[in-house]
C-alpha positions as CSV (number, residue, x, y, z in Angstrom):
1,X,87.3,99.6,100.9
2,X,85.2,97.6,103.4
3,X,86.7,96.2,106.6
4,X,87.9,92.6,105.9
5,X,86.1,89.8,107.7
6,X,87.7,87.7,110.4
7,X,86.6,84.7,112.4
8,X,87.9,84.1,116.0
9,X,88.7,80.4,116.4
10,X,90.9,78.7,119.0
11,X,92.1,82.1,120.2
12,X,93.2,83.2,116.8
13,X,91.7,85.9,114.5
14,X,91.6,84.2,111.1
15,X,91.0,86.1,107.9
16,X,87.8,85.0,106.2
17,X,87.2,87.2,103.2
18,X,88.2,87.5,99.6
19,X,92.0,88.1,99.2
20,X,91.2,91.3,97.3
21,X,90.0,92.8,100.6
22,X,93.7,92.9,101.7
23,X,95.1,96.3,100.7
24,X,98.8,95.9,100.0
25,X,99.3,99.6,99.4
26,X,98.8,100.6,103.0
27,X,100.4,100.1,106.5
28,X,97.5,97.7,107.4
29,X,99.3,94.8,105.7
30,X,102.8,94.1,106.7
31,X,102.6,90.4,107.3
32,X,100.4,87.5,106.1
33,X,100.8,84.1,107.7
34,X,98.9,80.9,107.4
35,X,97.5,78.7,110.2
36,X,97.0,75.0,110.0
37,X,96.6,72.2,112.5
38,X,100.4,71.8,112.4
39,X,101.2,75.4,113.0
40,X,98.5,75.6,115.8
41,X,100.2,72.6,117.5
42,X,103.6,74.2,117.2
43,X,102.2,77.4,118.7
44,X,101.2,75.5,121.8
45,X,104.8,74.5,122.4
46,X,106.6,77.7,121.1
47,X,105.5,81.0,122.7
48,X,107.6,83.0,120.2
49,X,105.9,81.3,117.2
50,X,102.5,81.8,118.9
51,X,103.2,85.5,119.3
52,X,104.2,85.8,115.7
53,X,100.9,84.2,114.6
54,X,98.9,86.5,116.9
55,X,100.7,89.7,115.7
56,X,100.4,89.0,112.0
57,X,98.2,91.4,110.1
58,X,96.4,88.7,108.2
59,X,96.3,85.1,109.4
60,X,94.7,83.0,106.6
61,X,93.5,79.4,106.7
62,X,95.8,76.7,105.4
63,X,94.0,73.4,105.5
64,X,90.5,72.1,106.0
65,X,90.9,70.9,109.6
66,X,91.3,74.4,111.1
67,X,88.1,75.4,109.1
68,X,86.4,72.4,110.5
69,X,87.3,73.4,114.1
70,X,85.8,76.9,113.4
71,X,82.6,75.3,112.1
72,X,82.3,72.9,115.0
73,X,83.3,75.3,117.8
74,X,81.8,78.6,116.6
75,X,79.3,77.5,113.9
76,X,81.2,79.8,111.5
77,X,82.8,78.8,108.2
78,X,86.2,80.3,107.2
79,X,86.7,81.3,103.6
80,X,89.4,79.0,102.2
81,X,92.4,81.0,101.2
82,X,95.1,78.3,101.3
83,X,98.8,79.0,101.4
84,X,99.5,78.5,97.7
85,X,96.4,80.5,96.7
86,X,97.6,83.4,98.8
87,X,101.1,83.3,97.3
88,X,99.8,83.2,93.7
89,X,97.2,85.8,94.4
90,X,99.7,88.4,95.6
91,X,102.3,87.5,93.0
92,X,99.7,88.3,90.4
93,X,98.8,91.6,92.0
């Protein structure tokens, strides 16, 4: 399996690939979290929450505004894998 793609934006490594690139049968995926403008704002005030987001194995986009920040700041688009999409994808797998 190829190495999944990530985009660094606002000091976070955000997953930017097809959800099938996440292997659930290995130790590489123990945690999947989502990042949104709200969670980013909370992470600025809560160091424990920030550490949890940074230590997650796969941090996926949840909301268009964080993707917009990546596009504006880095010139890179993030594949949209929103929270509900992630949930249903892995429930089906």
